[in-house]
PyMOL Python script that loads the backbone (N, CA, C, O; Angstrom):
from pymol import cmd

cmd.read_pdbstr("""\
ATOM      1  N   MET A   1       0.854  -1.165   0.000  1.00  0.00           N
ATOM      2  CA  MET A   1       0.000   0.000   0.000  1.00  0.00           C
ATOM      3  C   MET A   1       0.900   1.228   0.000  1.00  0.00           C
ATOM      4  O   MET A   1       1.914   1.283   0.695  1.00  0.00           O
ATOM      5  N   THR A   2       0.510   2.183  -0.778  1.00  0.00           N
ATOM      6  CA  THR A   2       1.283   3.414  -0.838  1.00  0.00           C
ATOM      7  C   THR A   2       0.853   4.374   0.258  1.00  0.00           C
ATOM      8  O   THR A   2      -0.215   4.223   0.852  1.00  0.00           O
ATOM      9  N   HIS A   3       1.687   5.347   0.513  1.00  0.00           N
ATOM     10  CA  HIS A   3       1.362   6.364   1.522  1.00  0.00           C
ATOM     11  C   HIS A   3       0.069   7.089   1.159  1.00  0.00           C
ATOM     12  O   HIS A   3      -0.745   7.387   2.034  1.00  0.00           O
ATOM     13  N   ASP A   4      -0.120   7.374  -0.132  1.00  0.00           N
ATOM     14  CA  ASP A   4      -1.329   8.072  -0.578  1.00  0.00           C
ATOM     15  C   ASP A   4      -2.588   7.280  -0.260  1.00  0.00           C
ATOM     16  O   ASP A   4      -3.598   7.855   0.146  1.00  0.00           O
ATOM     17  N   GLU A   5      -2.533   5.950  -0.444  1.00  0.00           N
ATOM     18  CA  GLU A   5      -3.699   5.122  -0.142  1.00  0.00           C
ATOM     19  C   GLU A   5      -4.060   5.185   1.334  1.00  0.00           C
ATOM     20  O   GLU A   5      -5.239   5.211   1.686  1.00  0.00           O
ATOM     21  N   SER A   6      -3.052   5.210   2.199  1.00  0.00           N
ATOM     22  CA  SER A   6      -3.329   5.216   3.632  1.00  0.00           C
ATOM     23  C   SER A   6      -3.992   6.507   4.086  1.00  0.00           C
ATOM     24  O   SER A   6      -4.561   6.563   5.176  1.00  0.00           O
ATOM     25  N   GLU A   7      -3.923   7.539   3.262  1.00  0.00           N
ATOM     26  CA  GLU A   7      -4.557   8.804   3.621  1.00  0.00           C
ATOM     27  C   GLU A   7      -6.062   8.790   3.360  1.00  0.00           C
ATOM     28  O   GLU A   7      -6.793   9.546   3.999  1.00  0.00           O
ATOM     29  N   TRP A   8      -6.545   7.954   2.440  1.00  0.00           N
ATOM     30  CA  TRP A   8      -7.970   7.963   2.128  1.00  0.00           C
ATOM     31  C   TRP A   8      -8.686   6.663   2.455  1.00  0.00           C
ATOM     32  O   TRP A   8      -9.916   6.626   2.422  1.00  0.00           O
ATOM     33  N   LEU A   9      -7.961   5.597   2.768  1.00  0.00           N
ATOM     34  CA  LEU A   9      -8.617   4.350   3.136  1.00  0.00           C
ATOM     35  C   LEU A   9      -9.075   4.391   4.589  1.00  0.00           C
ATOM     36  O   LEU A   9      -8.382   4.947   5.441  1.00  0.00           O
ATOM     37  N   PRO A  10     -10.245   3.803   4.881  1.00  0.00           N
ATOM     38  CA  PRO A  10     -10.667   3.694   6.283  1.00  0.00           C
ATOM     39  C   PRO A  10      -9.706   2.790   7.056  1.00  0.00           C
ATOM     40  O   PRO A  10      -9.093   1.893   6.478  1.00  0.00           O
ATOM     41  N   GLN A  11      -9.578   3.021   8.329  1.00  0.00           N
ATOM     42  CA  GLN A  11      -8.633   2.262   9.153  1.00  0.00           C
ATOM     43  C   GLN A  11      -8.902   0.764   9.094  1.00  0.00           C
ATOM     44  O   GLN A  11      -7.959  -0.027   9.077  1.00  0.00           O
ATOM     45  N   HIS A  12     -10.174   0.357   9.061  1.00  0.00           N
ATOM     46  CA  HIS A  12     -10.450  -1.081   9.047  1.00  0.00           C
ATOM     47  C   HIS A  12      -9.927  -1.738   7.766  1.00  0.00           C
ATOM     48  O   HIS A  12      -9.559  -2.913   7.791  1.00  0.00           O
ATOM     49  N   LEU A  13      -9.887  -1.008   6.652  1.00  0.00           N
ATOM     50  CA  LEU A  13      -9.317  -1.573   5.431  1.00  0.00           C
ATOM     51  C   LEU A  13      -7.796  -1.613   5.487  1.00  0.00           C
ATOM     52  O   LEU A  13      -7.182  -2.542   4.963  1.00  0.00           O
ATOM     53  N   ILE A  14      -7.196  -0.635   6.106  1.00  0.00           N
ATOM     54  CA  ILE A  14      -5.745  -0.650   6.313  1.00  0.00           C
ATOM     55  C   ILE A  14      -5.374  -1.847   7.186  1.00  0.00           C
ATOM     56  O   ILE A  14      -4.415  -2.561   6.893  1.00  0.00           O
ATOM     57  N   ASP A  15      -6.138  -2.062   8.261  1.00  0.00           N
ATOM     58  CA  ASP A  15      -5.897  -3.193   9.157  1.00  0.00           C
ATOM     59  C   ASP A  15      -6.101  -4.521   8.437  1.00  0.00           C
ATOM     60  O   ASP A  15      -5.323  -5.457   8.625  1.00  0.00           O
ATOM     61  N   LEU A  16      -7.153  -4.608   7.608  1.00  0.00           N
ATOM     62  CA  LEU A  16      -7.414  -5.835   6.860  1.00  0.00           C
ATOM     63  C   LEU A  16      -6.284  -6.131   5.890  1.00  0.00           C
ATOM     64  O   LEU A  16      -5.850  -7.278   5.783  1.00  0.00           O
ATOM     65  N   ARG A  17      -5.801  -5.123   5.184  1.00  0.00           N
ATOM     66  CA  ARG A  17      -4.689  -5.342   4.249  1.00  0.00           C
ATOM     67  C   ARG A  17      -3.441  -5.839   4.984  1.00  0.00           C
ATOM     68  O   ARG A  17      -2.766  -6.751   4.506  1.00  0.00           O
ATOM     69  N   ALA A  18      -3.131  -5.253   6.131  1.00  0.00           N
ATOM     70  CA  ALA A  18      -1.973  -5.696   6.910  1.00  0.00           C
ATOM     71  C   ALA A  18      -2.169  -7.135   7.374  1.00  0.00           C
ATOM     72  O   ALA A  18      -1.232  -7.932   7.346  1.00  0.00           O
ATOM     73  N   TRP A  19      -3.392  -7.471   7.804  1.00  0.00           N
ATOM     74  CA  TRP A  19      -3.713  -8.818   8.261  1.00  0.00           C
ATOM     75  C   TRP A  19      -3.559  -9.817   7.115  1.00  0.00           C
ATOM     76  O   TRP A  19      -2.989 -10.892   7.302  1.00  0.00           O
ATOM     77  N   ILE A  20      -4.063  -9.469   5.934  1.00  0.00           N
ATOM     78  CA  ILE A  20      -3.960 -10.356   4.771  1.00  0.00           C
ATOM     79  C   ILE A  20      -2.504 -10.564   4.379  1.00  0.00           C
ATOM     80  O   ILE A  20      -2.110 -11.684   4.052  1.00  0.00           O
ATOM     81  N   ASP A  21      -1.705  -9.518   4.408  1.00  0.00           N
ATOM     82  CA  ASP A  21      -0.281  -9.658   4.098  1.00  0.00           C
ATOM     83  C   ASP A  21       0.402 -10.600   5.079  1.00  0.00           C
ATOM     84  O   ASP A  21       1.185 -11.458   4.670  1.00  0.00           O
ATOM     85  N   ALA A  22       0.116 -10.450   6.368  1.00  0.00           N
ATOM     86  CA  ALA A  22       0.722 -11.316   7.387  1.00  0.00           C
ATOM     87  C   ALA A  22       0.250 -12.756   7.215  1.00  0.00           C
ATOM     88  O   ALA A  22       1.035 -13.690   7.377  1.00  0.00           O
ATOM     89  N   ARG A  23      -1.041 -12.942   6.886  1.00  0.00           N
ATOM     90  CA  ARG A  23      -1.575 -14.288   6.669  1.00  0.00           C
ATOM     91  C   ARG A  23      -0.894 -14.936   5.469  1.00  0.00           C
ATOM     92  O   ARG A  23      -0.552 -16.118   5.511  1.00  0.00           O
ATOM     93  N   HIS A  24      -0.699 -14.170   4.405  1.00  0.00           N
ATOM     94  CA  HIS A  24      -0.029 -14.670   3.205  1.00  0.00           C
ATOM     95  C   HIS A  24       1.414 -15.069   3.524  1.00  0.00           C
ATOM     96  O   HIS A  24       1.873 -16.131   3.103  1.00  0.00           O
ATOM     97  N   ASP A  25       2.124 -14.223   4.263  1.00  0.00           N
ATOM     98  CA  ASP A  25       3.506 -14.527   4.637  1.00  0.00           C
ATOM     99  C   ASP A  25       3.580 -15.818   5.451  1.00  0.00           C
ATOM    100  O   ASP A  25       4.479 -16.633   5.247  1.00  0.00           O
ATOM    101  N   HIS A  26       2.635 -16.001   6.371  1.00  0.00           N
ATOM    102  CA  HIS A  26       2.608 -17.234   7.175  1.00  0.00           C
ATOM    103  C   HIS A  26       2.316 -18.442   6.281  1.00  0.00           C
ATOM    104  O   HIS A  26       2.928 -19.496   6.452  1.00  0.00           O
ATOM    105  N   GLY A  27       1.398 -18.302   5.342  1.00  0.00           N
ATOM    106  CA  GLY A  27       1.087 -19.402   4.433  1.00  0.00           C
ATOM    107  C   GLY A  27       2.287 -19.829   3.611  1.00  0.00           C
ATOM    108  O   GLY A  27       2.488 -21.019   3.371  1.00  0.00           O
ATOM    109  N   ILE A  28       3.079 -18.872   3.182  1.00  0.00           N
ATOM    110  CA  ILE A  28       4.303 -19.191   2.433  1.00  0.00           C
ATOM    111  C   ILE A  28       5.347 -19.814   3.353  1.00  0.00           C
ATOM    112  O   ILE A  28       5.985 -20.801   2.987  1.00  0.00           O
ATOM    113  N   ALA A  29       5.529 -19.244   4.547  1.00  0.00           N
ATOM    114  CA  ALA A  29       6.545 -19.741   5.483  1.00  0.00           C
ATOM    115  C   ALA A  29       6.266 -21.181   5.912  1.00  0.00           C
ATOM    116  O   ALA A  29       7.199 -21.958   6.118  1.00  0.00           O
ATOM    117  N   THR A  30       5.000 -21.539   6.045  1.00  0.00           N
ATOM    118  CA  THR A  30       4.648 -22.892   6.473  1.00  0.00           C
ATOM    119  C   THR A  30       4.561 -23.870   5.310  1.00  0.00           C
ATOM    120  O   THR A  30       4.416 -25.075   5.515  1.00  0.00           O
ATOM    121  N   GLY A  31       4.648 -23.349   4.088  1.00  0.00           N
ATOM    122  CA  GLY A  31       4.574 -24.207   2.913  1.00  0.00           C
ATOM    123  C   GLY A  31       3.153 -24.519   2.467  1.00  0.00           C
ATOM    124  O   GLY A  31       2.959 -25.370   1.598  1.00  0.00           O
ATOM    125  N   PHE A  32       2.153 -23.850   3.042  1.00  0.00           N
ATOM    126  CA  PHE A  32       0.774 -24.084   2.641  1.00  0.00           C
ATOM    127  C   PHE A  32       0.503 -23.558   1.234  1.00  0.00           C
ATOM    128  O   PHE A  32      -0.264 -24.159   0.481  1.00  0.00           O
ATOM    129  N   ILE A  33       1.124 -22.450   0.884  1.00  0.00           N
ATOM    130  CA  ILE A  33       0.931 -21.856  -0.436  1.00  0.00           C
ATOM    131  C   ILE A  33       2.276 -21.455  -1.020  1.00  0.00           C
ATOM    132  O   ILE A  33       3.275 -21.328  -0.312  1.00  0.00           O
ATOM    133  N   ARG A  34       2.269 -21.263  -2.318  1.00  0.00           N
ATOM    134  CA  ARG A  34       3.462 -20.779  -3.010  1.00  0.00           C
ATOM    135  C   ARG A  34       3.100 -19.506  -3.742  1.00  0.00           C
ATOM    136  O   ARG A  34       1.996 -19.354  -4.264  1.00  0.00           O
ATOM    137  N   SER A  35       4.047 -18.604  -3.766  1.00  0.00           N
ATOM    138  CA  SER A  35       3.830 -17.344  -4.458  1.00  0.00           C
ATOM    139  C   SER A  35       4.142 -17.529  -5.938  1.00  0.00           C
ATOM    140  O   SER A  35       5.083 -18.262  -6.244  1.00  0.00           O
ATOM    141  N   PRO A  36       3.442 -16.936  -6.855  1.00  0.00           N
ATOM    142  CA  PRO A  36       2.318 -16.034  -6.616  1.00  0.00           C
ATOM    143  C   PRO A  36       1.049 -16.833  -6.324  1.00  0.00           C
ATOM    144  O   PRO A  36       0.824 -17.897  -6.900  1.00  0.00           O
ATOM    145  N   PHE A  37       0.243 -16.314  -5.440  1.00  0.00           N
ATOM    146  CA  PHE A  37      -1.019 -16.936  -5.055  1.00  0.00           C
ATOM    147  C   PHE A  37      -2.152 -16.073  -5.584  1.00  0.00           C
ATOM    148  O   PHE A  37      -2.189 -14.872  -5.321  1.00  0.00           O
ATOM    149  N   LEU A  38      -3.069 -16.667  -6.321  1.00  0.00           N
ATOM    150  CA  LEU A  38      -4.197 -15.936  -6.871  1.00  0.00           C
ATOM    151  C   LEU A  38      -5.420 -16.154  -5.989  1.00  0.00           C
ATOM    152  O   LEU A  38      -5.841 -17.288  -5.757  1.00  0.00           O
ATOM    153  N   LEU A  39      -5.969 -15.079  -5.514  1.00  0.00           N
ATOM    154  CA  LEU A  39      -7.100 -15.111  -4.599  1.00  0.00           C
ATOM    155  C   LEU A  39      -8.397 -14.897  -5.366  1.00  0.00           C
ATOM    156  O   LEU A  39      -8.559 -13.883  -6.045  1.00  0.00           O
ATOM    157  N   ASP A  40      -9.327 -15.855  -5.261  1.00  0.00           N
ATOM    158  CA  ASP A  40     -10.619 -15.654  -5.912  1.00  0.00           C
ATOM    159  C   ASP A  40     -11.595 -15.018  -4.916  1.00  0.00           C
ATOM    160  O   ASP A  40     -11.308 -14.928  -3.722  1.00  0.00           O
ATOM    161  N   ASP A  41     -12.747 -14.581  -5.423  1.00  0.00           N
ATOM    162  CA  ASP A  41     -13.709 -13.858  -4.591  1.00  0.00           C
ATOM    163  C   ASP A  41     -14.230 -14.691  -3.424  1.00  0.00           C
ATOM    164  O   ASP A  41     -14.379 -14.176  -2.316  1.00  0.00           O
ATOM    165  N   ALA A  42     -14.508 -15.967  -3.662  1.00  0.00           N
ATOM    166  CA  ALA A  42     -15.050 -16.827  -2.603  1.00  0.00           C
ATOM    167  C   ALA A  42     -14.051 -16.978  -1.458  1.00  0.00           C
ATOM    168  O   ALA A  42     -14.423 -16.891  -0.288  1.00  0.00           O
ATOM    169  N   LEU A  43     -12.792 -17.203  -1.794  1.00  0.00           N
ATOM    170  CA  LEU A  43     -11.770 -17.353  -0.755  1.00  0.00           C
ATOM    171  C   LEU A  43     -11.516 -16.029  -0.051  1.00  0.00           C
ATOM    172  O   LEU A  43     -11.272 -16.006   1.156  1.00  0.00           O
ATOM    173  N   ALA A  44     -11.568 -14.937  -0.784  1.00  0.00           N
ATOM    174  CA  ALA A  44     -11.388 -13.613  -0.164  1.00  0.00           C
ATOM    175  C   ALA A  44     -12.481 -13.360   0.872  1.00  0.00           C
ATOM    176  O   ALA A  44     -12.207 -12.826   1.947  1.00  0.00           O
ATOM    177  N   GLU A  45     -13.706 -13.736   0.557  1.00  0.00           N
ATOM    178  CA  GLU A  45     -14.818 -13.573   1.491  1.00  0.00           C
ATOM    179  C   GLU A  45     -14.598 -14.432   2.740  1.00  0.00           C
ATOM    180  O   GLU A  45     -14.832 -13.980   3.861  1.00  0.00           O
ATOM    181  N   ARG A  46     -14.158 -15.643   2.542  1.00  0.00           N
ATOM    182  CA  ARG A  46     -13.888 -16.562   3.663  1.00  0.00           C
ATOM    183  C   ARG A  46     -12.770 -16.016   4.554  1.00  0.00           C
ATOM    184  O   ARG A  46     -12.895 -16.007   5.779  1.00  0.00           O
ATOM    185  N   ILE A  47     -11.693 -15.567   3.942  1.00  0.00           N
ATOM    186  CA  ILE A  47     -10.575 -15.018   4.693  1.00  0.00           C
ATOM    187  C   ILE A  47     -11.014 -13.777   5.461  1.00  0.00           C
ATOM    188  O   ILE A  47     -10.639 -13.599   6.619  1.00  0.00           O
ATOM    189  N   GLY A  48     -11.803 -12.922   4.823  1.00  0.00           N
ATOM    190  CA  GLY A  48     -12.316 -11.736   5.494  1.00  0.00           C
ATOM    191  C   GLY A  48     -13.131 -12.087   6.731  1.00  0.00           C
ATOM    192  O   GLY A  48     -13.110 -11.351   7.718  1.00  0.00           O
ATOM    193  N   GLY A  49     -13.842 -13.195   6.685  1.00  0.00           N
ATOM    194  CA  GLY A  49     -14.619 -13.644   7.841  1.00  0.00           C
ATOM    195  C   GLY A  49     -13.744 -13.970   9.036  1.00  0.00           C
ATOM    196  O   GLY A  49     -14.103 -13.659  10.172  1.00  0.00           O
ATOM    197  N   TYR A  50     -12.606 -14.588   8.794  1.00  0.00           N
ATOM    198  CA  TYR A  50     -11.680 -14.892   9.893  1.00  0.00           C
ATOM    199  C   TYR A  50     -11.110 -13.619  10.498  1.00  0.00           C
ATOM    200  O   TYR A  50     -10.902 -13.538  11.709  1.00  0.00           O
ATOM    201  N   PHE A  51     -10.857 -12.624   9.651  1.00  0.00           N
ATOM    202  CA  PHE A  51     -10.394 -11.324  10.147  1.00  0.00           C
ATOM    203  C   PHE A  51     -11.460 -10.694  11.031  1.00  0.00           C
ATOM    204  O   PHE A  51     -11.159 -10.186  12.112  1.00  0.00           O
ATOM    205  N   LYS A  52     -12.706 -10.728  10.571  1.00  0.00           N
ATOM    206  CA  LYS A  52     -13.810 -10.100  11.299  1.00  0.00           C
ATOM    207  C   LYS A  52     -14.047 -10.717  12.666  1.00  0.00           C
ATOM    208  O   LYS A  52     -14.435 -10.014  13.599  1.00  0.00           O
ATOM    209  N   VAL A  53     -13.820 -12.026  12.805  1.00  0.00           N
ATOM    210  CA  VAL A  53     -14.057 -12.665  14.105  1.00  0.00           C
ATOM    211  C   VAL A  53     -12.843 -12.583  15.031  1.00  0.00           C
ATOM    212  O   VAL A  53     -12.881 -13.072  16.160  1.00  0.00           O
ATOM    213  N   GLY A  54     -11.775 -11.965  14.548  1.00  0.00           N
ATOM    214  CA  GLY A  54     -10.627 -11.731  15.414  1.00  0.00           C
ATOM    215  C   GLY A  54      -9.534 -12.777  15.379  1.00  0.00           C
ATOM    216  O   GLY A  54      -8.669 -12.798  16.255  1.00  0.00           O
ATOM    217  N   ALA A  55      -9.558 -13.650  14.376  1.00  0.00           N
ATOM    218  CA  ALA A  55      -8.474 -14.628  14.261  1.00  0.00           C
ATOM    219  C   ALA A  55      -7.173 -13.900  13.951  1.00  0.00           C
ATOM    220  O   ALA A  55      -7.175 -12.858  13.295  1.00  0.00           O
ATOM    221  N   THR A  56      -6.072 -14.454  14.424  1.00  0.00           N
ATOM    222  CA  THR A  56      -4.774 -13.883  14.067  1.00  0.00           C
ATOM    223  C   THR A  56      -4.472 -14.243  12.612  1.00  0.00           C
ATOM    224  O   THR A  56      -5.091 -15.158  12.068  1.00  0.00           O
ATOM    225  N   PRO A  57      -3.540 -13.546  11.975  1.00  0.00           N
ATOM    226  CA  PRO A  57      -3.167 -13.935  10.607  1.00  0.00           C
ATOM    227  C   PRO A  57      -2.691 -15.383  10.525  1.00  0.00           C
ATOM    228  O   PRO A  57      -3.024 -16.089   9.573  1.00  0.00           O
ATOM    229  N   ASP A  58      -1.918 -15.831  11.512  1.00  0.00           N
ATOM    230  CA  ASP A  58      -1.448 -17.221  11.508  1.00  0.00           C
ATOM    231  C   ASP A  58      -2.622 -18.190  11.603  1.00  0.00           C
ATOM    232  O   ASP A  58      -2.646 -19.197  10.895  1.00  0.00           O
ATOM    233  N   GLU A  59      -3.594 -17.904  12.466  1.00  0.00           N
ATOM    234  CA  GLU A  59      -4.772 -18.756  12.591  1.00  0.00           C
ATOM    235  C   GLU A  59      -5.564 -18.763  11.286  1.00  0.00           C
ATOM    236  O   GLU A  59      -6.019 -19.814  10.834  1.00  0.00           O
ATOM    237  N   GLY A  60      -5.724 -17.597  10.688  1.00  0.00           N
ATOM    238  CA  GLY A  60      -6.435 -17.513   9.417  1.00  0.00           C
ATOM    239  C   GLY A  60      -5.756 -18.331   8.334  1.00  0.00           C
ATOM    240  O   GLY A  60      -6.425 -19.017   7.561  1.00  0.00           O
ATOM    241  N   SER A  61      -4.444 -18.264   8.272  1.00  0.00           N
ATOM    242  CA  SER A  61      -3.690 -19.029   7.291  1.00  0.00           C
ATOM    243  C   SER A  61      -3.809 -20.518   7.562  1.00  0.00           C
ATOM    244  O   SER A  61      -4.016 -21.309   6.642  1.00  0.00           O
ATOM    245  N   ASP A  62      -3.676 -20.901   8.830  1.00  0.00           N
ATOM    246  CA  ASP A  62      -3.769 -22.323   9.181  1.00  0.00           C
ATOM    247  C   ASP A  62      -5.137 -22.900   8.828  1.00  0.00           C
ATOM    248  O   ASP A  62      -5.227 -24.013   8.310  1.00  0.00           O
ATOM    249  N   VAL A  63      -6.198 -22.149   9.105  1.00  0.00           N
ATOM    250  CA  VAL A  63      -7.548 -22.625   8.833  1.00  0.00           C
ATOM    251  C   VAL A  63      -7.821 -22.693   7.334  1.00  0.00           C
ATOM    252  O   VAL A  63      -8.400 -23.667   6.853  1.00  0.00           O
ATOM    253  N   VAL A  64      -7.413 -21.675   6.602  1.00  0.00           N
ATOM    254  CA  VAL A  64      -7.712 -21.621   5.175  1.00  0.00           C
ATOM    255  C   VAL A  64      -6.825 -22.578   4.377  1.00  0.00           C
ATOM    256  O   VAL A  64      -7.306 -23.254   3.468  1.00  0.00           O
ATOM    257  N   PHE A  65      -5.552 -22.638   4.706  1.00  0.00           N
ATOM    258  CA  PHE A  65      -4.612 -23.393   3.883  1.00  0.00           C
ATOM    259  C   PHE A  65      -4.046 -24.634   4.555  1.00  0.00           C
ATOM    260  O   PHE A  65      -3.266 -25.362   3.941  1.00  0.00           O
ATOM    261  N   GLY A  66      -4.421 -24.887   5.791  1.00  0.00           N
ATOM    262  CA  GLY A  66      -3.843 -25.991   6.556  1.00  0.00           C
ATOM    263  C   GLY A  66      -4.087 -27.355   5.950  1.00  0.00           C
ATOM    264  O   GLY A  66      -4.853 -27.506   4.998  1.00  0.00           O
ATOM    265  N   LEU A  67      -3.434 -28.325   6.507  1.00  0.00           N
ATOM    266  CA  LEU A  67      -3.469 -29.678   5.986  1.00  0.00           C
ATOM    267  C   LEU A  67      -4.831 -30.348   6.141  1.00  0.00           C
ATOM    268  O   LEU A  67      -5.080 -31.377   5.513  1.00  0.00           O
ATOM    269  N   ILE A  68      -5.724 -29.782   6.971  1.00  0.00           N
ATOM    270  CA  ILE A  68      -7.031 -30.407   7.127  1.00  0.00           C
ATOM    271  C   ILE A  68      -7.940 -30.135   5.938  1.00  0.00           C
ATOM    272  O   ILE A  68      -9.023 -30.712   5.852  1.00  0.00           O
ATOM    273  N   HIS A  69      -7.525 -29.272   5.025  1.00  0.00           N
ATOM    274  CA  HIS A  69      -8.344 -28.951   3.852  1.00  0.00           C
ATOM    275  C   HIS A  69      -7.869 -29.685   2.638  1.00  0.00           C
ATOM    276  O   HIS A  69      -8.444 -29.533   1.560  1.00  0.00           O
TER     277      HIS A  69
END
""", "prot")
cmd.dss("prot")
cmd.show_as("cartoon", "prot")
cmd.util.cbc("prot")
cmd.orient("prot")
């Protein structure tokens, strides 16, 4: 995100973007996903739900990309 974007985006979107970046980094570090990763609308909605309920980025990554799926 650029500095200009942070001036007009609502704080909750700034927080969501940071959370998604951290979740993505955890998914790569654990080997659940490989970059580049393409996010479709359905998965984006699911991931957003984990953010909304207060899951950490690591928890969100584990649930979405973990070995149980």
